[in-house]
N, C-alpha and C positions, 0 to 999 in steps of 0.2 A: 345096254350101255353100263359099264362099271362106274364106280365112284371116281376112279382115276381118269377114265375116259371123259367123264363129265367135267372133272377138274381141269384137264388139259384143254378141253374145248373152250371153257370159260376163259382160261388163261390166254389162249391165242387171241381173243378179242382185246386183251389188255396190252399186248406187246407194243403197240405204237406209243403208249404213254407209260410204259413200265418204269418204275423207280425202285430204288433200294428198299424203300419202306414197303412197297407192295410185295417184293420178294420176302421181306421179313414176315409179313402177315401170312402169306401163303405157306411158307415153310413151317411156321409155328402151328398153323391149322393142321397141316399134314402130320406133324410130329404128335400133336394132341390126339389125332385120330389113329395113331399107331402105324401110319404109313411111312415107315422110315426109308424104304427104298425110293419111293417117289419123292420124298423130301430131299434126299441126297441127290437125286437126278436134277431136281429143280435148283439146288444150290450150285451144282456144277454148271448148269445153264446160266445162272446169274453171274457166276464167276467169269464166264466167257463173254457175256454181253454187256455187263455194266462197266462204265468208264472208270468209276472210283469204287473199288471193292475192298477198301481198307477197314470198313466198319465191322465190328464183331457180331452184330445182332444175329444174322443168319446162322453163323457158325455156332453161336452159343445155344440157340434153340435146338439145333440138330445134335450137338454134343450132349446137351442135357437129356435129350431123348435116348441116345445110346447108353449113357450112364445109367439111366433108369432101367434099361433092359439088361444091364450088366455087361454090355459089349464095350469093355475098356479099350480093346485094341483099336476099334474104329474111332472111339472118342479121341484117343491120343493121335491117331493118324490125321484126323481133322485139325487138331490143334497144331500139329507140325506143318500141315498144309497152309494154315492161316499165317504162320510165321513167315512163310515165303512171300506173302503178298501184302503184309501190313507193317505197322511201325510199333515201336516198343510200348508206348502208352496203351495202345489198343490191344496188344497181346496181353498186357497185364490185366486189362479189363476182362478179357476172355478167360484168363486163368482163375477168375473168381468162381466160375462154374465148378472147377475141380476142388477148390477150397470148400464150397458148399457141399459137394458130394461127400467129401471126407467127414465133414461135420455130421451129415445125415447118416453116415455109416458108424457114427460113434467114435471115430478116430480123431478126437479133438487135438491131440498133440501133433499128429501128422498134418492136420489142417492148418494149425498155427505155424508150423514149420514151413509149409508151402507158402502161406501168406507172407511171412518174413522173407522168404527166398525170392518171391516174385515181385515184391514191392520195390519201388524205384530206388530207395536209399538203403535197402537191405535190413531195415529194422522195423518193418511193418508200417511205416509212415510214408505219406505222400502229400504234397500240397496241391496236387492236381485234383480239382473237384470231380471231373469226369471219371478219373481212375478210382478215387476214394469212395465214391457213392456206392457202387455195388458191394464193396467190402464192408462198408458200414451196415448195409442191409443184411448181409450174411451174418455179421457179428451180432447184431441185435436179434436176429431171428433165432440164433442158437445160444442165446443167453450170455454172450461174451460182452457184457455191458462195459466193464472196466476197459477192455481193449478198444471197444467202439468209441468211448468217450475220449480216450487218449488219442486215437486217430483223428477224431473230429477237432479236438483242441489244437492239435498240430496243424490241421488244415486251416483253422480259423486264425491261429497265430501267424501262419506263414502265407496268408492270403495274397493272391496275385490276381489283378483285375482280369487278365486274359484267361486264366485257367482256374479261377477260384470257385467258391461255392455257388451252386445254383439254387433257385427257389425250392426245388424238390428236396435237395439235401438239407437245406436249412429247415424246411417245414418238418421233415422226418425227425430231426433232432429236437425241434421245439415240441413236437407231439410227444416224444419220449420223455421230455421234462415234465410235461403236463400229466402224463400217465403216472409218473413217479411222485407227483405232488410238488415238484420243484418249480413253483410259479415264478419266484424271483429270479432263479437261474435262467428261465426261459426269456424273461424280459431283458436280462443282462446280455444274453447271447445275441438277441436281436439288435440291441444297442451297439454291441461290439462289431457285429457284421456291418452295420450302417457306417460306423466310424472307419471301417477298412475299405469300403466300396463307395465309389462316387455315384453308383446307381442305387435307387431305392428298391428294396425287395418288397414290392407291393403285395404279392401273394402271401409272403411271410407275415407282414403287418396284419392283413385281413384275417389270416388263419389264427394268429395269436390272440387278437382282440376277440374273435368269436369264441375261441376255447376258454379264455379267461372269463368271458360273460357266462358261458355254459357252466362254469365251475364256481360261479358266485364271487369271482375276484374282481369286483367292479372298480376298486381303486386302481389296481394295476392296469385294467382295461382302459380306464380313463386316461391314465398316464401315457400309455402307448398311443392311444387315439389322438391326444393333444400333440404329441410329438410328431405324428403323421401330418396333422394339419399345418404344422410349421414348415414342412418341407415344400420345396419348389416342385413343380411338375404335377405328377399324378396325385389326386386327392382320394380320400375314402369313397368307396362306392356305396350304392344303396344297401347291399347286403350287410356291410359293416355298420352303417347307421342303424339298420333294423336290429342287429344283434344287441347293440347298446340300448335301443328303445325297449326291446323285450326284457332285457335285464333290469332296467329301471322300473318297469311296470311290475315285474316279479318281486322286486325289492320294495314296492309301494312308494317309490320316489317319483310321484306323478309329475311334479314340477320339472324335474330333470328330464323326464321322458318328453314332455312338451317342448322344452328348450332344445332337445336334440332333434325333434321333428322340425322345429323352426330352422335349425342349422341345415338340415337336409334340404328343406325347401329353398333356403337362401343359396345353397350350393348349386341346386338345379337351375335357379334363376340366373346365377352368374354364368353357368355353362351355356345357357340359351343366349344370354346377352353377348357373350364372347363370340358365339357362332354367327350372330347377326351382324355384329360389328366387325 
């Protein structure tokens, strides 16, 4: 039995509960294994069987594989095919694969030209968090930090609750700030995102507090932590408390460490009490 025979046999058992996510995973695995013909066959099968086939993930994985092989004709054919079954925002997301390919080839000018050409307002900017995220990743990966920050600032300034920044995007840019030693900027970005959104970016709060503690920036970590405690709804989790406690111990601030442990215990007690009542 060949690898593909084994793959299709396993695949057949999954058909009753097949989802787009499963197609994504299988196609990526086949592309990573260099089995491009089989990956293409599976994509065509998914295109025929899935009710909603507008998401770009499967196409992006396959296009990336063909680009790596230098098969530009097939990559462009797949892009053109995706245009017939999807919508503008998702087509723009898919085009980020071609922007990355051009950067990888050292064609920075062509990459930026394509980015501007495919972005929704023709100047390299978009307020849509789903669209902007892959472009931010590519720009940061290939050292275009000025352009990445300009895009992110635009996304933050023009935030819309329905299509705005997600935790993943926010964390990515917070981490970039931390890497560059821009701790105050990271705190300000989180504060600005909170002011723009009615939902608390819990993952971003947790991430920033942890990173600040790891870098010995206790005063900023305390400020962000105290701000989180004031918010309604989700409160700091055990991991966030633990980061602060470890940072206090490392700084030989034993009393503060003990006080934070007590806060953690009190938070746990309130949670249990609320569950009982």
